[in-house]
C-alpha positions as a printed Julia matrix, in Angstrom:
179×3 Matrix{Float64}:
 230.44  140.0   138.38
 231.51  143.03  140.35
 231.87  145.51  137.56
 230.23  148.48  139.23
 228.44  149.44  136.05
 231.53  149.67  133.89
 231.23  148.92  130.2
 232.47  145.35  129.65
 234.6   145.34  126.51
 234.18  142.62  123.92
 236.79  140.09  122.94
 238.35  141.22  119.69
 237.6   139.41  116.48
 234.32  138.69  114.69
 231.27  140.89  114.27
 230.22  143.23  117.03
 226.97  144.99  117.8
 226.62  148.4   119.42
 223.96  148.73  122.11
 222.94  152.11  123.52
 221.61  152.24  127.08
 218.89  154.7   128.1
 221.49  157.09  129.53
 223.38  157.23  126.22
 226.29  154.92  127.07
 227.23  152.69  124.14
 228.34  149.09  124.62
 230.09  147.16  121.87
 229.53  143.43  122.26
 230.21  140.29  120.29
 227.45  139.22  117.92
 226.88  135.93  119.8
 226.39  137.82  123.07
 224.08  140.43  121.51
 221.95  137.67  119.99
 221.27  136.32  123.5
 219.13  139.44  123.91
 216.07  138.35  121.95
 214.86  141.95  121.57
 218.14  142.83  119.86
 218.11  139.62  117.82
 214.64  140.4   116.47
 215.82  143.92  115.6
 218.35  142.4   113.21
 216.2   139.46  112.05
 213.04  141.43  111.3
 214.45  144.65  109.95
 217.59  143.46  108.17
 219.49  146.22  109.93
 223.21  146.74  109.34
 225.66  145.75  112.06
 226.91  149.36  111.97
 223.61  150.5   113.46
 223.57  151.42  117.14
 220.63  149.6   118.78
 218.83  151.89  121.25
 217.64  150.19  124.44
 215.49  152.92  125.93
 214.29  150.93  128.94
 217.68  149.64  130.15
 220.18  151.62  132.23
 223.9   151.31  131.55
 224.41  149.7   134.97
 221.87  146.97  134.25
 223.04  146.55  130.65
 226.64  146.01  131.77
 225.51  143.21  134.09
 223.24  141.7   131.45
 226.14  141.67  128.98
 228.41  140.0   131.51
 225.77  137.37  132.27
 225.11  136.69  128.57
 228.82  136.54  127.77
 229.32  133.88  130.46
 226.18  132.03  129.3
 227.6   131.85  125.76
 230.95  130.61  127.11
 229.26  127.96  129.28
 227.08  126.79  126.41
 230.21  126.38  124.29
 231.8   124.28  127.06
 228.88  121.9   127.28
 228.24  119.33  124.62
 227.48  115.64  124.38
 229.65  114.81  127.39
 227.47  114.41  130.5
 230.35  115.45  132.78
 230.92  118.65  130.8
 227.2   119.44  130.92
 227.1   118.94  134.68
 230.15  121.15  135.17
 228.68  123.86  132.93
 225.36  123.69  134.86
 227.21  124.07  138.17
 229.2   127.02  136.8
 225.98  128.64  135.58
 224.37  128.21  139.0
 227.47  129.76  140.56
 227.29  132.66  138.12
 223.63  133.22  138.96
 224.24  132.99  142.71
 227.11  135.5   142.46
 225.02  137.95  140.44
 222.12  137.8   142.9
 224.32  137.9   146.0
 225.92  141.17  144.9
 222.64  142.91  144.08
 220.45  145.05  146.29
 216.7   144.55  146.14
 216.44  147.57  143.82
 219.25  146.2   141.64
 217.51  142.86  141.24
 214.25  144.58  140.32
 216.11  146.68  137.72
 217.73  143.54  136.29
 214.33  141.82  136.11
 212.95  144.74  134.12
 216.0   144.65  131.82
 215.83  140.87  131.32
 212.11  141.12  130.61
 212.52  143.99  128.12
 215.45  142.26  126.41
 213.57  138.93  126.48
 216.29  136.84  128.14
 214.18  134.01  129.51
 216.87  132.14  131.49
 218.02  135.31  133.23
 214.46  136.42  133.95
 213.62  133.01  135.37
 216.51  132.85  137.83
 216.03  136.5   138.89
 212.37  135.83  139.65
 213.38  132.75  141.67
 215.83  134.97  143.57
 213.06  137.44  144.42
 210.9   134.53  145.58
 213.75  133.37  147.82
 214.18  136.88  149.22
 210.51  137.27  150.19
 209.99  133.69  151.34
 208.79  133.55  154.97
 208.84  137.35  155.22
 206.13  139.47  156.79
 203.41  141.19  154.82
 205.04  144.51  155.71
 208.39  143.37  154.29
 206.77  142.26  151.02
 204.9   145.57  150.79
 208.18  147.47  151.24
 210.01  145.21  148.78
 207.44  145.78  146.01
 206.58  149.34  147.11
 202.93  148.43  147.67
 200.52  150.62  149.54
 198.33  148.94  152.17
 194.77  149.37  150.93
 193.18  147.64  153.93
 191.66  149.63  156.74
 193.09  148.69  160.15
 189.85  146.79  160.91
 189.98  144.85  157.63
 193.61  143.95  158.15
 192.96  142.76  161.71
 190.0   140.65  160.54
 192.1   139.11  157.73
 194.97  138.37  160.1
 192.56  136.59  162.44
 190.87  134.62  159.65
 194.15  133.3   158.23
 196.34  133.42  161.32
 198.27  130.36  160.07
 199.72  132.51  157.26
 201.41  134.78  159.79
 203.03  132.03  161.87
 206.73  131.31  161.56
 207.5   134.48  159.62
 211.19  135.46  159.55
 212.28  138.74  161.05
 212.53  141.52  158.5
């Protein structure tokens, strides 16, 4: 998945859809891949829009959109591989888990948060689900300070309130991993 934000080109043949990221970059993708993005799918379903129309995605950067397209392209390929055969389904599931692990492994905390926002805006439930699990894994057993930094949260407790809370629920601060 290391594409460094480059525009993944579609396989030739069949209908394509043009997607425009918030920075103006246009991506041309296969219809099946574009329809994985439920926001885009509803654009065509509800409005009867022509396939020549460029679909503006004002809340998605070109970097995130390139990764979303790659993920959706692989998801479509893996779905095509699976079928009635239990062995094929298991292999496709393992490949999908590998794809997800690779995507998350390569991303910074900020990159994952940007992908979550993109997956949410584009309404890609499977992608959103695994990205949220990845965030949960990243903050698991971390200190309160780490979680505050991760989510850019301001501490609204006074030092006295925080000390009192730490004493009341001391068990919650035991066994925390180093940041």
